[in-house]
Backbone bond lengths (Angstrom), bond angles and torsions (degrees), N, CA, C in turn:
res aa  C-N    CA-C-N  psi(-1)  N-CA   C-N-CA  omega(-1)  CA-C   N-CA-C  phi
1 X - - - 1.462 - - 1.523 110.22 -
2 X 1.328 117.20 129.83 1.451 121.01 -178.16 1.516 110.45 -73.00
3 X 1.328 115.20 153.34 1.460 120.18 -179.24 1.518 111.79 -57.09
4 X 1.348 117.83 -41.82 1.455 120.91 -176.83 1.516 112.18 -61.44
5 X 1.338 116.89 -28.63 1.455 120.73 179.78 1.525 112.56 -88.68
6 X 1.331 117.03 -19.24 1.456 120.06 -174.09 1.516 111.86 -67.12
7 X 1.336 118.01 -39.56 1.457 120.36 -179.19 1.526 110.76 -58.78
8 X 1.325 115.93 -43.91 1.460 119.08 178.93 1.523 110.89 -68.19
9 X 1.326 116.57 -38.22 1.469 120.80 176.37 1.521 110.34 -60.04
10 X 1.333 115.68 -43.06 1.462 119.75 178.53 1.516 110.87 -59.71
11 X 1.341 116.28 -45.76 1.456 120.04 -178.96 1.516 112.39 -63.17
12 X 1.334 117.47 -39.81 1.456 121.06 -177.91 1.521 112.50 -69.44
13 X 1.332 117.06 -34.40 1.464 118.76 -176.63 1.528 111.63 -70.89
14 X 1.332 117.49 -17.62 1.468 120.57 -179.75 1.532 113.15 -110.49
15 X 1.350 116.92 7.93 1.462 119.36 -171.55 1.524 113.40 -66.27
16 X 1.341 117.75 -24.74 1.465 120.91 -179.36 1.519 112.93 -98.81
17 X 1.336 117.04 10.47 1.453 121.15 179.48 1.520 110.00 -63.83
18 X 1.343 118.52 123.56 1.466 120.25 -179.88 1.535 111.28 -73.35
19 X 1.315 115.52 141.98 1.460 120.96 178.01 1.522 107.76 -124.65
20 X 1.321 116.71 115.09 1.457 121.51 -179.61 1.514 107.75 -137.12
21 X 1.311 115.56 108.37 1.462 120.73 -175.58 1.523 111.41 -62.75
22 X 1.337 117.41 -24.13 1.464 120.68 -178.60 1.524 112.53 -72.20
23 X 1.337 116.69 -21.81 1.462 120.31 -176.83 1.523 112.78 -122.13
24 X 1.319 116.97 13.54 1.451 121.98 -178.60 1.521 108.63 -122.15
25 X 1.320 116.32 101.93 1.464 120.41 -174.40 1.524 111.64 -64.54
26 X 1.330 117.20 -33.05 1.462 120.65 178.69 1.534 110.45 -62.57
27 X 1.331 116.29 -48.70 1.458 119.97 -179.80 1.523 111.81 -67.77
28 X 1.328 117.34 -33.15 1.468 120.10 176.68 1.519 110.73 -58.52
29 X 1.330 115.93 -46.97 1.471 120.20 -177.23 1.524 111.11 -68.07
30 X 1.325 116.69 -38.11 1.459 120.54 178.40 1.530 110.09 -67.87
31 X 1.328 116.65 -38.77 1.462 121.79 177.05 1.528 110.88 -58.59
32 X 1.320 116.16 -44.81 1.469 120.61 179.43 1.525 110.26 -63.93
33 X 1.320 117.46 -42.19 1.466 120.72 178.80 1.529 111.02 -60.16
34 X 1.327 116.53 -43.48 1.470 120.24 -178.13 1.524 112.04 -74.19
35 X 1.325 116.89 -25.62 1.474 120.09 179.46 1.527 111.78 -68.73
36 X 1.333 116.92 -23.03 1.460 121.34 -175.91 1.527 113.22 -90.42
37 X 1.326 117.42 -4.89 1.456 121.55 -176.31 1.521 111.66 -96.11
38 X 1.342 116.03 154.16 1.454 121.43 172.29 1.515 108.96 -63.07
39 X 1.333 116.93 131.73 1.451 121.14 -172.50 1.529 112.30 -81.66
40 X 1.321 114.82 150.67 1.459 122.49 179.32 1.512 108.55 -169.56
41 X 1.325 116.84 -148.67 1.465 120.61 178.33 1.524 109.87 -82.84
42 X 1.330 115.54 129.03 1.464 121.69 -178.13 1.521 109.88 -129.96
43 X 1.325 116.05 133.82 1.458 121.74 173.72 1.520 109.30 -99.81
44 X 1.327 116.14 122.34 1.459 122.28 173.34 1.527 105.88 -95.64
45 X 1.322 115.75 96.68 1.463 121.82 -174.95 1.524 110.10 -84.74
46 X 1.325 116.25 120.34 1.451 120.54 -173.60 1.516 110.42 84.53
47 X 1.322 115.79 44.31 1.473 120.75 -170.89 1.525 113.56 -79.27
48 X 1.356 118.05 -14.16 1.465 122.13 -177.32 1.535 110.74 52.57
49 X 1.338 117.38 -119.22 1.471 120.08 -175.76 1.523 113.50 -83.11
50 X 1.332 116.98 -4.44 1.458 120.01 175.59 1.513 115.72 87.20
51 X 1.338 118.56 13.55 1.474 119.82 -179.69 1.528 111.88 -60.39
52 X 1.329 116.47 -47.35 1.454 119.55 -179.57 1.525 110.73 -71.95
53 X 1.318 116.96 -33.21 1.470 121.32 176.86 1.532 110.53 -57.59
54 X 1.321 115.86 -40.61 1.469 120.79 179.39 1.521 110.54 -62.42
55 X 1.332 116.79 -42.65 1.465 120.33 179.25 1.530 111.13 -63.16
56 X 1.338 116.20 -38.44 1.466 119.96 178.60 1.528 111.47 -69.71
57 X 1.321 115.53 -34.16 1.468 120.31 176.97 1.520 110.12 -63.48
58 X 1.329 116.98 -37.75 1.462 121.11 178.34 1.529 111.50 -63.75
59 X 1.345 116.27 -27.37 1.466 120.17 177.86 1.521 112.29 -73.13
60 X 1.327 116.32 -15.84 1.456 120.02 -179.26 1.521 114.66 113.81
61 X 1.341 116.81 0.62 1.460 120.29 178.08 1.535 110.29 -75.32
62 X 1.323 116.10 144.57 1.461 122.59 170.16 1.528 105.69 -88.47
63 X 1.332 115.70 96.53 1.465 121.02 -166.38 1.527 111.79 -94.12
64 X 1.326 114.72 132.65 1.453 123.24 169.53 1.527 106.98 -111.45
65 X 1.318 116.43 134.55 1.451 120.07 178.00 1.517 110.53 -105.83
66 X 1.332 116.55 132.68 1.451 121.34 178.40 1.513 110.75 -123.36
67 X 1.329 117.13 132.34 1.464 120.67 177.51 1.526 108.61 -163.73
68 X 1.336 116.10 162.00 1.459 120.93 174.00 1.519 110.71 -103.96
69 X 1.314 117.14 -7.25 1.457 122.83 -175.98 1.530 111.54 -78.99
70 X 1.332 115.04 152.39 1.458 120.39 175.19 1.528 111.33 -67.57
71 X 1.332 116.37 -14.02 1.474 120.12 177.63 1.519 111.74 -64.00
72 X 1.325 117.92 -14.85 1.466 122.16 -177.86 1.529 111.87 -59.56
73 X 1.322 116.77 -26.03 1.462 119.62 179.56 1.526 111.42 -59.46
74 X 1.334 116.86 -30.27 1.463 120.54 179.04 1.527 111.16 -73.73
75 X 1.325 116.84 -29.99 1.468 119.95 174.53 1.530 110.09 -66.97
76 X 1.323 116.54 -38.73 1.476 120.40 177.30 1.521 110.33 -63.24
77 X 1.333 116.05 -39.23 1.462 119.90 178.31 1.519 111.74 -63.49
78 X 1.341 116.77 -25.16 1.467 121.71 178.69 1.538 111.05 -89.15
79 X 1.339 115.76 10.72 1.468 123.18 177.95 1.528 112.69 63.87
80 X 1.337 115.18 35.90 1.457 121.63 171.56 1.533 108.14 -95.09
81 X 1.339 117.25 132.34 1.462 120.14 174.63 1.533 107.36 -59.51
82 X 1.312 117.39 110.79 1.463 120.26 -171.19 1.525 111.57 -117.38
83 X 1.327 114.48 134.55 1.468 120.77 -179.57 1.519 108.65 -131.47
84 X 1.316 117.00 121.76 1.456 121.92 178.40 1.521 109.29 -91.51
85 X 1.323 116.78 122.28 1.459 120.00 178.92 1.522 110.64 -159.48
86 X 1.323 114.69 163.43 1.458 123.31 -178.77 1.523 108.32 -88.97
87 X 1.326 117.27 121.66 1.460 121.34 -177.32 1.533 112.39 -69.13
88 X 1.329 116.91 -10.69 1.472 120.81 179.92 1.526 111.21 -89.26
89 X 1.350 116.64 0.39 1.462 121.15 -179.85 1.524 109.03 -123.16
90 X 1.326 116.45 169.11 1.460 120.83 -178.70 1.521 110.91 -53.83
91 X 1.335 116.54 129.16 1.453 121.21 -178.56 1.538 110.37 -67.44
92 X 1.337 118.16 142.78 1.477 120.97 -178.54 1.526 114.24 -82.32
93 X 1.327 115.46 47.90 1.460 120.80 -179.94 1.524 109.30 -134.47
94 X 1.323 116.13 150.55 1.458 121.09 176.81 1.528 110.20 -68.34
95 X 1.310 116.12 157.99 1.460 121.12 175.68 1.532 109.64 -64.91
96 X 1.334 116.23 147.34 1.466 122.55 177.06 1.538 111.93 56.75
97 X 1.325 116.37 42.11 1.460 120.84 -173.34 1.527 113.02 -95.02
98 X 1.327 117.18 -36.07 1.469 120.64 -173.60 1.524 111.91 -105.16
99 X 1.337 114.44 145.42 1.461 120.56 173.20 1.534 110.38 -78.72
100 X 1.329 115.95 -27.17 1.458 120.22 -178.39 1.525 110.07 -155.21
101 X 1.314 115.47 153.12 1.464 122.11 173.51 1.513 108.23 -134.20
102 X 1.324 115.60 135.11 1.459 121.29 170.33 1.522 107.57 -111.27
103 X 1.333 116.90 118.03 1.462 122.86 178.53 1.519 107.72 -116.03
104 X 1.320 116.04 89.35 1.456 121.15 -174.88 1.514 113.37 -96.05
105 X 1.334 116.69 118.22 1.464 122.65 176.32 1.531 111.33 54.87
106 X 1.327 115.85 47.60 1.455 122.46 179.92 1.526 112.16 -113.70
107 X 1.327 116.90 -47.65 1.453 121.26 -168.56 1.524 113.22 -61.71
108 X 1.332 117.97 -27.02 1.458 120.65 -179.28 1.538 112.40 -71.82
109 X 1.331 116.76 -9.50 1.468 121.72 179.65 1.529 112.88 -101.70
110 X 1.327 117.57 3.62 1.465 122.37 -170.10 1.528 111.55 -105.43
111 X 1.335 117.02 136.62 1.453 121.16 175.52 1.526 110.25 -70.21
112 X 1.336 117.16 -60.75 1.464 121.57 -175.29 1.529 108.86 -96.30
113 X 1.317 115.94 85.01 1.464 120.32 -176.74 1.523 112.29 -71.72
114 X 1.317 118.08 -27.85 1.459 120.62 175.53 1.531 110.37 -61.93
115 X 1.333 115.98 -42.11 1.464 120.40 178.14 1.525 110.21 -63.80
116 X 1.324 116.70 -43.69 1.460 120.31 179.38 1.529 111.14 -58.07
117 X 1.332 117.28 -49.18 1.463 120.68 -177.66 1.533 110.35 -66.41
118 X 1.321 116.97 -35.05 1.473 120.39 176.36 1.527 111.09 -62.83
119 X 1.335 116.52 -41.81 1.459 120.28 178.54 1.536 111.00 -67.48
120 X 1.318 117.07 -38.63 1.456 120.07 176.19 1.526 110.68 -60.47
121 X 1.322 115.91 -43.30 1.465 120.06 178.08 1.531 110.99 -64.22
122 X 1.314 116.32 -39.74 1.473 120.68 -177.61 1.529 112.26 -62.61
123 X 1.329 117.07 -42.98 1.465 119.40 -172.60 1.522 113.37 -85.40
124 X 1.339 117.43 -11.06 1.468 120.78 178.30 1.525 110.32 -88.83
125 X 1.324 115.86 137.22 1.458 121.15 179.07 1.530 110.94 -66.46
126 X 1.326 118.07 152.90 1.465 119.53 171.76 1.531 109.77 -54.74
127 X 1.294 116.82 133.71 1.459 125.14 -176.40 1.530 112.16 73.15
128 X 1.332 117.23 3.70 1.458 119.78 169.70 1.516 108.75 -77.55
129 X 1.326 116.63 177.67 1.457 117.37 -174.77 1.531 111.80 -139.70
130 X 1.318 113.13 160.72 1.454 123.45 177.35 1.525 108.94 -120.81
131 X 1.320 116.68 135.46 1.458 121.52 166.59 1.523 106.74 -114.72
132 X 1.304 115.79 120.63 1.461 120.85 -175.66 1.529 109.18 -127.30
133 X 1.323 115.26 139.52 1.461 118.91 178.20 1.520 109.46 -134.48
134 X 1.335 115.06 151.27 1.454 122.35 -179.77 1.533 107.53 -163.26
135 X 1.323 118.40 156.35 1.469 118.81 175.98 1.524 112.01 -58.89
136 X 1.319 115.66 144.88 1.461 122.32 -179.65 1.531 109.06 -94.78
137 X 1.321 115.55 105.93 1.461 120.09 -178.78 1.524 112.04 -62.65
138 X 1.342 116.98 -24.70 1.461 121.15 -176.76 1.524 113.17 -96.42
139 X 1.354 117.48 17.88 1.463 117.39 178.93 1.530 109.91 -66.52
140 X 1.305 116.02 160.43 1.465 120.90 -168.45 1.532 112.71 -60.20
141 X 1.320 117.61 -33.02 1.456 120.01 178.18 1.522 112.21 -64.61
142 X 1.334 116.99 -41.62 1.463 120.71 177.91 1.528 111.79 -68.30
143 X 1.311 116.77 -33.35 1.466 119.93 177.68 1.534 109.92 -62.68
144 X 1.322 115.44 -39.33 1.463 119.19 178.29 1.528 110.49 -67.84
145 X 1.329 117.96 -42.36 1.457 121.72 178.97 1.527 111.18 -59.73
146 X 1.330 116.42 -43.94 1.464 120.46 178.54 1.532 110.65 -63.69
147 X 1.318 116.37 -36.88 1.468 121.28 -179.07 1.525 111.32 -61.36
148 X 1.337 116.46 -33.42 1.465 119.86 -179.59 1.529 112.14 -100.24
149 X 1.352 115.88 12.65 1.457 120.43 174.08 1.516 115.61 82.61
150 X 1.339 117.33 19.27 1.457 121.36 -179.98 1.531 111.03 -99.50
151 X 1.335 116.22 158.13 1.468 122.07 177.89 1.526 110.07 -74.30
152 X 1.343 117.52 136.02 1.466 120.12 176.18 1.526 111.14 -59.62
153 X 1.318 116.27 149.54 1.456 121.18 176.40 1.528 110.76 -70.93
154 X 1.310 115.86 163.99 1.471 124.01 177.25 1.517 113.63 70.36
155 X 1.326 117.67 14.42 1.455 120.80 174.70 1.521 108.63 -119.28
156 X 1.330 116.93 121.21 1.460 119.50 179.45 1.524 109.85 -141.49
157 X 1.321 115.02 60.73 1.458 121.79 -177.49 1.527 112.64 -58.51
158 X 1.312 117.95 -28.82 1.461 121.22 -170.59 1.529 113.72 -90.74
159 X 1.323 117.54 2.49 1.459 119.97 -174.53 1.529 113.36 -101.19
160 X 1.320 118.00 13.02 1.453 120.07 177.22 1.516 113.76 75.26
161 X 1.302 117.58 19.52 1.461 120.11 -179.21 1.510 110.65 166.88
162 X 1.334 115.74 -150.71 1.455 119.04 -179.84 1.514 111.74 73.56
163 X 1.313 116.39 -144.01 1.460 121.79 -177.75 1.521 109.35 -86.46
164 X 1.314 116.05 109.94 1.463 120.89 -177.64 1.528 112.35 -108.15
165 X 1.335 116.76 0.07 1.460 121.73 176.43 1.529 108.89 -133.28
166 X 1.310 115.93 140.08 1.462 121.79 -178.92 1.527 109.66 -117.48
167 X 1.331 116.31 134.80 1.458 121.30 -175.95 1.520 112.60 -128.56
168 X 1.339 113.96 148.60 1.454 123.46 164.21 1.523 106.41 -115.74
169 X 1.330 116.97 169.31 1.458 119.65 177.80 1.531 111.18 -57.83
170 X 1.318 116.42 -48.34 1.466 119.89 -176.16 1.517 112.16 -61.63
171 X 1.324 116.68 -40.05 1.458 120.42 -178.73 1.525 111.30 -66.33
172 X 1.318 117.65 -45.25 1.465 120.52 -179.55 1.526 111.09 -69.52
173 X 1.308 117.72 -39.91 1.465 120.43 178.16 1.533 110.72 -62.14
174 X 1.320 117.27 -40.75 1.464 121.71 178.11 1.531 110.34 -60.78
175 X 1.320 116.76 -44.68 1.464 121.08 -179.14 1.529 111.14 -65.07
176 X 1.319 116.91 -42.21 1.460 120.58 178.64 1.524 112.07 -63.80
177 X 1.313 116.81 -42.81 1.462 120.95 179.34 1.530 111.14 -62.62
178 X 1.328 116.26 -38.43 1.474 120.44 179.66 1.523 111.87 -65.53
179 X 1.318 117.41 -22.07 1.469 121.50 -179.67 1.522 112.50 -102.52
180 X 1.329 117.03 17.00 1.452 120.19 171.19 1.511 116.33 92.99
181 X 1.332 117.54 19.98 1.456 120.89 178.43 1.526 110.75 -105.25
182 X 1.318 115.27 149.79 1.462 122.13 172.64 1.526 108.01 -111.03
183 X 1.325 117.16 127.08 1.457 121.62 -177.58 1.534 109.47 -73.34
184 X 1.339 116.55 126.15 1.460 121.17 179.98 1.527 112.99 -108.62
185 X 1.322 116.86 -33.67 1.463 119.30 -176.20 1.513 109.53 -152.33
186 X 1.334 116.31 143.18 1.465 122.43 173.62 1.518 108.23 -130.69
187 X 1.328 115.31 137.49 1.471 119.59 -177.54 1.528 108.49 -153.11
188 X 1.319 116.06 178.23 1.460 121.45 174.94 1.523 107.92 -151.31
189 X 1.338 115.99 173.55 1.468 118.14 -174.65 1.519 112.80 -88.96
190 X 1.352 117.18 -57.99 1.460 121.18 -174.59 1.524 110.61 -141.22
191 X 1.314 115.99 142.19 1.457 121.08 172.34 1.521 107.29 -105.21
192 X 1.330 115.43 103.36 1.466 120.87 178.35 1.524 108.76 -144.36
193 X 1.329 115.93 159.19 1.454 121.50 -175.67 1.526 111.96 -74.19
194 X 1.338 116.86 -37.30 1.458 121.06 -177.57 1.517 110.58 -129.23
195 X 1.344 116.74 141.97 1.455 119.19 175.85 1.528 111.22 -89.40
196 X 1.340 116.21 1.60 1.466 121.43 179.40 1.528 112.43 -100.03
197 X 1.317 116.74 -24.99 1.462 121.51 -177.98 1.521 109.13 -107.10
198 X 1.324 116.59 120.06 1.453 121.61 -176.93 1.528 110.41 -119.21
199 X 1.312 115.03 138.61 1.458 121.98 174.73 1.529 107.17 -122.79
200 X 1.333 117.85 96.04 1.469 121.10 -175.14 1.525 114.45 -50.34
201 X 1.336 116.57 -36.66 1.467 119.84 -177.87 1.534 111.45 -68.90
202 X 1.354 117.24 -20.87 1.460 121.12 -179.26 1.525 112.94 -96.13
203 X 1.326 116.81 -6.08 1.469 120.38 -172.87 1.526 112.64 -57.88
204 X 1.330 116.50 -40.28 1.465 119.67 -178.88 1.524 110.40 -64.78
205 X 1.324 116.90 -41.03 1.476 120.65 177.93 1.520 110.47 -66.12
206 X 1.343 116.27 -42.00 1.475 120.40 178.68 1.515 111.37 -61.80
207 X 1.328 116.10 -35.68 1.466 120.61 179.02 1.525 111.25 -68.56
208 X 1.316 116.44 -42.41 1.474 120.32 178.86 1.528 110.46 -65.80
209 X 1.322 116.76 -41.95 1.468 120.18 177.48 1.521 111.26 -60.33
210 X 1.337 116.41 -36.69 1.466 119.99 178.52 1.520 112.09 -65.35
211 X 1.325 117.01 -31.40 1.469 120.43 176.90 1.531 111.01 -62.91
212 X 1.328 115.67 -35.73 1.472 120.41 -177.08 1.531 112.75 -90.71
213 X 1.316 116.62 -28.51 1.472 120.41 -177.78 1.536 110.86 -129.66
214 X 1.326 117.23 62.04 1.469 119.44 -175.28 1.531 114.04 -62.14
215 X 1.328 117.16 -32.86 1.463 119.17 -176.65 1.519 113.08 -67.66
216 X 1.357 116.95 -16.26 1.470 120.96 178.03 1.530 111.85 -99.96
217 X 1.318 116.84 0.68 1.456 121.03 -170.77 1.531 112.65 -100.97
218 X 1.321 116.64 175.61 1.455 122.92 -168.25 1.531 114.86 -62.09
219 X 1.309 117.06 -43.41 1.459 119.07 -171.58 1.525 111.60 -124.84
220 X 1.325 114.34 163.97 1.460 122.80 172.59 1.524 107.66 -104.65
221 X 1.311 116.68 123.92 1.456 122.09 172.56 1.520 107.62 -125.89
222 X 1.311 116.61 117.51 1.470 120.87 -177.58 1.517 109.46 -127.80
223 X 1.314 114.52 132.43 1.475 120.77 170.33 1.523 107.04 -106.11
224 X 1.331 115.95 124.63 1.466 121.46 -176.86 1.523 109.49 -132.88
225 X 1.324 116.52 136.81 1.464 121.23 -177.46 1.533 109.67 -105.16
226 X 1.317 115.38 137.13 1.465 120.74 178.32 1.524 109.60 -74.58
227 X 1.307 115.76 129.80 1.462 120.34 -179.10 1.531 111.45 -71.53
């Protein structure tokens, strides 16, 4: 599969992914972070059907949805400003256009991540901010898998798509700093041993533990401000 087709393939394979803020601890925490900020123009990068975009719009954000997936048509139906484009190419926005960008679970699907972060920096206004999330390759469950000689979860390089980039907090923070961002906050969703075994009664405790030990938890959530 050629690189030019892979981005669209990536978008299509996730187009039916359900988004429910009530049952997604990662989105809950990001929602709270965005609720505390002064509202303006926000790009929801990788918005799919626009479910989360709608929630952000209710907060008072002027939300633009960006995706390469055909699911974007549903975001348009929800009256979200929607733009279909390839994240591996120059973004169709002017420089210093957005007050904020949310890039949720996008960067792990990108070949040229330096280009992606450069474009994010370009379209964000000075003193604007980025919230970016991606799976944490160094979460405690993956550390155990590596210890016993197993492949970390969330990596599927051989399947023609999926997660083709792996990140830790330090690696992503280094890349953001190199592109002109200052790290303001780091968090994660849940601290648990397995992403396959869930104990609903423990979820609140797992969430609190992730606040204190994000580097051991499932996901990377970073808020970074453009200098």
